[in-house]
DSSP file (Angstrom, degrees, kcal/mol; ACC not computed):
  #  RESIDUE AA STRUCTURE BP1 BP2  ACC     N-H-->O    O-->H-N    N-H-->O    O-->H-N    TCO  KAPPA ALPHA  PHI   PSI    X-CA   Y-CA   Z-CA
    1    1 A M              0   0    0      0, 0.0     2,-0.3     0, 0.0     0, 0.0   0.000 360.0 360.0 360.0 131.9   20.4    5.2   26.7
    2    2 A T        -     0   0    0      1,-0.0     0, 0.0     0, 0.0     0, 0.0  -0.642 360.0-127.8 -92.7 148.6   18.1    2.2   26.7
    3    3 A Q        -     0   0    0     -2,-0.3    -1,-0.0     1,-0.1     2,-0.0  -0.699  29.7-105.9 -91.5 145.2   17.9   -0.3   23.9
    4    4 A P        -     0   0    0      0, 0.0     3,-0.1     0, 0.0    -1,-0.1  -0.331  44.7 -92.8 -65.8 151.9   14.6   -1.1   22.4
    5    5 A A        -     0   0    0      1,-0.1     3,-0.1     3,-0.0     2,-0.0  -0.362  51.4 -97.2 -62.2 142.8   13.1   -4.5   23.2
    6    6 A P        -     0   0    0      0, 0.0     2,-0.1     0, 0.0    -1,-0.1  -0.344  43.9-103.4 -63.9 143.5   14.1   -7.1   20.7
    7    7 A A        -     0   0    0     -3,-0.1     0, 0.0     1,-0.1     0, 0.0  -0.426  33.5-121.3 -67.4 136.8   11.5   -7.7   18.0
    8    8 A R        -     0   0    0     -2,-0.1    -1,-0.1    -3,-0.1     3,-0.1  -0.578  28.9-112.9 -76.0 140.1    9.5  -10.9   18.6
    9    9 A P        -     0   0    0      0, 0.0    -1,-0.1     0, 0.0     0, 0.0  -0.426  42.4 -94.2 -68.4 151.1    9.7  -13.3   15.7
   10   10 A P        -     0   0    0      0, 0.0     3,-0.0     0, 0.0    -3,-0.0  -0.267  48.5 -90.1 -62.8 152.2    6.4  -13.8   13.8
   11   11 A K        -     0   0    0      1,-0.1     2,-0.2    -3,-0.1    -3,-0.0  -0.447  53.2-114.7 -60.6 129.8    4.3  -16.6   14.9
   12   12 A P        -     0   0    0      0, 0.0     2,-0.3     0, 0.0    -1,-0.1  -0.455  19.6-140.5 -73.4 138.0    5.4  -19.5   12.7
   13   13 A L        -     0   0    0     -2,-0.2    39,-0.1     1,-0.1     3,-0.1  -0.658  37.1 -96.0 -82.6 151.4    3.0  -21.0   10.2
   14   14 A F        -     0   0    0     -2,-0.3    39,-0.1    38,-0.1    -1,-0.1  -0.427  51.7 -97.6 -64.7 146.0    3.1  -24.7   10.0
   15   15 A S        -     0   0    0      2,-0.2    -1,-0.1     1,-0.1    38,-0.0  -0.292  16.7-130.3 -65.8 149.4    5.4  -25.7    7.2
   16   16 A N  S    S+     0   0    0     -3,-0.1     2,-0.5     1,-0.1    -1,-0.1   0.705  98.9  63.4 -69.5 -18.8    3.8  -26.6    3.9
   17   17 A V        +     0   0    0      5,-0.1    -2,-0.2    34,-0.1    -1,-0.1  -0.933  66.5 178.0-110.9 125.5    6.0  -29.7    4.0
   18   18 A S        -     0   0    0     -2,-0.5     5,-0.1     3,-0.4    -4,-0.0  -0.992  26.7-153.4-128.2 127.2    5.4  -32.2    6.8
   19   19 A P  S    S+     0   0    0      0, 0.0    -1,-0.1     0, 0.0    -2,-0.0   0.795 100.7  50.6 -66.6 -24.5    7.3  -35.4    7.3
   20   20 A A  S    S+     0   0    0      1,-0.3    -3,-0.0    -3,-0.1    -2,-0.0   0.868 124.0  22.5 -80.1 -38.0    4.2  -36.8    9.1
   21   21 A V  S    S-     0   0    0     41,-0.0    -3,-0.4     0, 0.0    -1,-0.3  -0.827  79.0-155.9-134.4  93.8    1.6  -35.9    6.5
   22   22 A P        -     0   0    0      0, 0.0    -5,-0.1     0, 0.0    -6,-0.0  -0.352  31.7 -97.6 -69.3 150.9    2.9  -35.4    3.0
   23   23 A S        -     0   0    0     -7,-0.1    -6,-0.0     1,-0.1    -7,-0.0  -0.423  21.0-143.0 -65.9 138.4    0.9  -33.2    0.6
   24   24 A P        +     0   0    0      0, 0.0    -1,-0.1     0, 0.0    18,-0.0   0.474  59.9 127.9 -80.2  -0.5   -1.4  -35.1   -1.7
   25   25 A C        +     0   0    0      1,-0.1    -2,-0.0     2,-0.1     4,-0.0  -0.316  34.5 179.8 -60.0 132.3   -0.6  -32.6   -4.5
   26   26 A I        -     0   0    0      2,-0.1    -1,-0.1    -2,-0.0     3,-0.0   0.123  53.1-106.2-117.5  17.7    0.5  -34.2   -7.7
   27   27 A S  S    S+     0   0    0      1,-0.1     2,-0.3     0, 0.0    -2,-0.1   0.815  88.9 118.4  60.5  34.9    1.0  -30.9   -9.6
   28   28 A L        +     0   0    0      2,-0.1     2,-1.1     9,-0.0    11,-0.4  -0.689  43.8 178.9-121.7  74.0   -2.2  -31.5  -11.7
   29   29 A C        +     0   0    0     -2,-0.3     2,-0.4     9,-0.1     8,-0.1  -0.665  20.4 131.7 -93.7  94.2   -4.0  -28.4  -10.5
   30   30 A R        -     0   0    0     -2,-1.1     8,-3.5     6,-0.0     2,-0.3  -0.990  42.4-141.2-141.3 132.4   -7.4  -28.1  -12.1
   31   31 A L  B     -A   37   0A   0     -2,-0.4     6,-0.2     6,-0.2     2,-0.1  -0.726   9.9-146.9 -96.5 141.4  -10.7  -27.4  -10.4
   32   32 A D    >   -     0   0    0      4,-2.2     3,-1.7    -2,-0.3    -1,-0.1  -0.185  45.5 -79.1 -88.0-169.5  -14.0  -28.9  -11.3
   33   33 A E  T 3  S+     0   0    0      1,-0.3    -2,-0.0     2,-0.1    -1,-0.0   0.762 132.6  52.8 -65.8 -25.7  -17.4  -27.3  -11.0
   34   34 A Q  T 3  S-     0   0    0      2,-0.1    -1,-0.3     9,-0.0     3,-0.1   0.309 120.3-108.4 -91.1   8.6  -17.5  -28.0   -7.2
   35   35 A K  S <  S+     0   0    0     -3,-1.7     9,-2.5     1,-0.3     2,-0.4   0.853  73.4 141.5  65.6  37.5  -14.0  -26.4   -6.7
   36   36 A V  B     -B   43   0B   0      7,-0.2    -4,-2.2     8,-0.1    -1,-0.3  -0.929  56.4-115.5-108.8 133.6  -12.4  -29.8   -6.1
   37   37 A C  B  >  -A   31   0A   0      5,-2.8     4,-1.5    -2,-0.4    -6,-0.2  -0.482  12.9-147.9 -69.6 132.5   -8.9  -30.3   -7.6
   38   38 A L  T  4 S+     0   0    0     -8,-3.5    -1,-0.1    -2,-0.2    -9,-0.1   0.585  95.0  49.8 -77.0 -10.5   -8.8  -33.0  -10.2
   39   39 A G  T  4 S+     0   0    0    -11,-0.4    -1,-0.2    -9,-0.3   -10,-0.1   0.901 129.8  10.5 -91.4 -51.9   -5.3  -34.0   -9.2
   40   40 A C  T  4 S-     0   0    0    -12,-0.2    -2,-0.2     2,-0.2    29,-0.2   0.533  90.0-129.1-108.8  -9.4   -5.4  -34.3   -5.5
   41   41 A F     <  +     0   0    0     -4,-1.5     2,-0.3     1,-0.3    27,-0.2   0.689  59.3 139.9  66.0  21.3   -9.2  -34.2   -4.8
   42   42 A R        -     0   0    0     26,-0.1    -5,-2.8    24,-0.0    -1,-0.3  -0.722  57.0-114.8 -88.5 147.1   -8.9  -31.5   -2.2
   43   43 A H  B >>  -B   36   0B   0     -2,-0.3     4,-2.1    -7,-0.2     3,-0.6  -0.477  30.3-110.5 -72.9 152.5  -11.5  -28.8   -2.1
   44   44 A V  H 3> S+     0   0    0     -9,-2.5     4,-2.1     1,-0.3     5,-0.2   0.848 119.9  54.2 -56.0 -36.1  -10.1  -25.3   -2.9
   45   45 A E  H 3> S+     0   0    0      2,-0.2     4,-2.0     1,-0.2    -1,-0.3   0.868 107.0  51.0 -67.8 -34.8  -10.6  -24.3    0.8
   46   46 A D  H <> S+     0   0    0     -3,-0.6     4,-1.6     2,-0.2    -2,-0.2   0.885 108.7  51.9 -67.1 -38.1   -8.6  -27.3    2.0
   47   47 A I  H  X S+     0   0    0     -4,-2.1     4,-0.5     1,-0.2    -2,-0.2   0.919 111.0  47.2 -63.7 -42.9   -5.8  -26.4   -0.4
   48   48 A R  H  < S+     0   0    0     -4,-2.1     3,-0.4     1,-0.2     4,-0.3   0.881 114.3  47.5 -64.2 -38.0   -5.8  -22.8    1.0
   49   49 A E  H >X S+     0   0    0     -4,-2.0     3,-1.1     1,-0.2     4,-1.1   0.737  89.5  86.4 -75.7 -22.9   -5.9  -24.1    4.6
   50   50 A W  H >< S+     0   0    0     -4,-1.6     3,-0.8     1,-0.3    -1,-0.2   0.844  82.3  56.8 -50.4 -45.3   -3.1  -26.7    4.1
   51   51 A R  T 3< S+     0   0    0     -4,-0.5    -1,-0.3    -3,-0.4    -2,-0.1   0.847 117.1  33.0 -60.0 -36.6   -0.2  -24.3    4.8
   52   52 A S  T <4 S+     0   0    0     -3,-1.1    -1,-0.3    -4,-0.3    -2,-0.2   0.467  95.4 109.7-100.1  -1.7   -1.5  -23.4    8.3
   53   53 A A    <<  -     0   0    0     -4,-1.1     2,-0.1    -3,-0.8    -3,-0.0  -0.476  64.4-129.9 -77.3 143.5   -3.1  -26.7    9.2
   54   54 A D     >  -     0   0    0     -2,-0.2     4,-2.5     1,-0.1     5,-0.2  -0.336  36.0 -93.9 -80.6 174.0   -1.5  -28.9   11.8
   55   55 A D  H  > S+     0   0    0      1,-0.2     4,-2.2     2,-0.2     5,-0.2   0.856 124.4  54.7 -61.0 -36.9   -0.8  -32.6   11.1
   56   56 A Q  H  > S+     0   0    0      2,-0.2     4,-1.5     1,-0.2    -1,-0.2   0.936 111.2  44.4 -62.5 -45.8   -4.1  -33.7   12.6
   57   57 A R  H  > S+     0   0    0      1,-0.2     4,-2.4     2,-0.2    -2,-0.2   0.888 110.5  55.5 -65.8 -38.6   -6.1  -31.4   10.4
   58   58 A R  H  X S+     0   0    0     -4,-2.5     4,-2.7     1,-0.2    -1,-0.2   0.885 104.1  54.1 -61.9 -37.9   -4.0  -32.4    7.4
   59   59 A R  H  X S+     0   0    0     -4,-2.2     4,-2.4     2,-0.2    -1,-0.2   0.899 108.7  49.1 -62.2 -39.2   -4.9  -36.1    8.0
   60   60 A V  H  X S+     0   0    0     -4,-1.5     4,-2.5     2,-0.2    -2,-0.2   0.926 111.0  49.8 -64.6 -44.7   -8.6  -35.1    7.9
   61   61 A I  H  X S+     0   0    0     -4,-2.4     4,-2.2     1,-0.2    -2,-0.2   0.919 112.0  47.8 -60.5 -44.5   -8.1  -33.2    4.7
   62   62 A V  H  X S+     0   0    0     -4,-2.7     4,-2.4     2,-0.2    -1,-0.2   0.907 111.0  51.1 -64.1 -42.0   -6.3  -36.2    3.1
   63   63 A A  H  X S+     0   0    0     -4,-2.4     4,-1.9     1,-0.2    -2,-0.2   0.910 110.9  48.2 -62.5 -42.2   -9.0  -38.6    4.3
   64   64 A Q  H  X S+     0   0    0     -4,-2.5     4,-2.1     1,-0.2    -1,-0.2   0.895 111.1  51.1 -65.2 -39.2  -11.7  -36.4    2.8
   65   65 A A  H  X S+     0   0    0     -4,-2.2     4,-2.5     1,-0.2    -2,-0.2   0.897 108.4  51.7 -64.4 -39.9   -9.7  -36.2   -0.5
   66   66 A E  H  X S+     0   0    0     -4,-2.4     4,-2.4     1,-0.2    -1,-0.2   0.880 108.6  51.4 -65.0 -37.0   -9.4  -40.0   -0.6
   67   67 A Q  H  X S+     0   0    0     -4,-1.9     4,-1.6     2,-0.2    -1,-0.2   0.908 110.5  48.5 -64.9 -41.0  -13.1  -40.3   -0.1
   68   68 A R  H  X S+     0   0    0     -4,-2.1     4,-0.6     1,-0.2    -2,-0.2   0.913 111.5  50.2 -63.2 -41.9  -13.7  -37.9   -3.0
   69   69 A K  H >< S+     0   0    0     -4,-2.5     3,-0.9     1,-0.2    -2,-0.2   0.907 109.1  50.9 -64.1 -42.1  -11.3  -39.8   -5.2
   70   70 A A  H 3< S+     0   0    0     -4,-2.4    -1,-0.2     1,-0.2    -2,-0.2   0.829 111.4  49.0 -64.6 -31.8  -12.9  -43.2   -4.4
   71   71 A G  H 3<        0   0    0     -4,-1.6    -1,-0.2     1,-0.2    -2,-0.2   0.533 360.0 360.0 -84.7  -6.7  -16.3  -41.7   -5.4
   72   72 A A    <<        0   0    0     -3,-0.9    -1,-0.2    -4,-0.6    -2,-0.1   0.480 360.0 360.0 -78.8 360.0  -15.1  -40.2   -8.6
């Protein structure tokens, strides 16, 4: 009797926590009319993408959030 092939582990999502790029979330989660968080200044789509983004993309998201914050 043959054994079934071992199940492949699911493709890992990047962790929501990265020692290289910490989340800018400050737990003040409220969106303005443009769907930008008033706490971290990330756009709602950036917040959704954060979990699967690699560190390079996270740096871009953080930089864009900092630009939004400076313009606020």
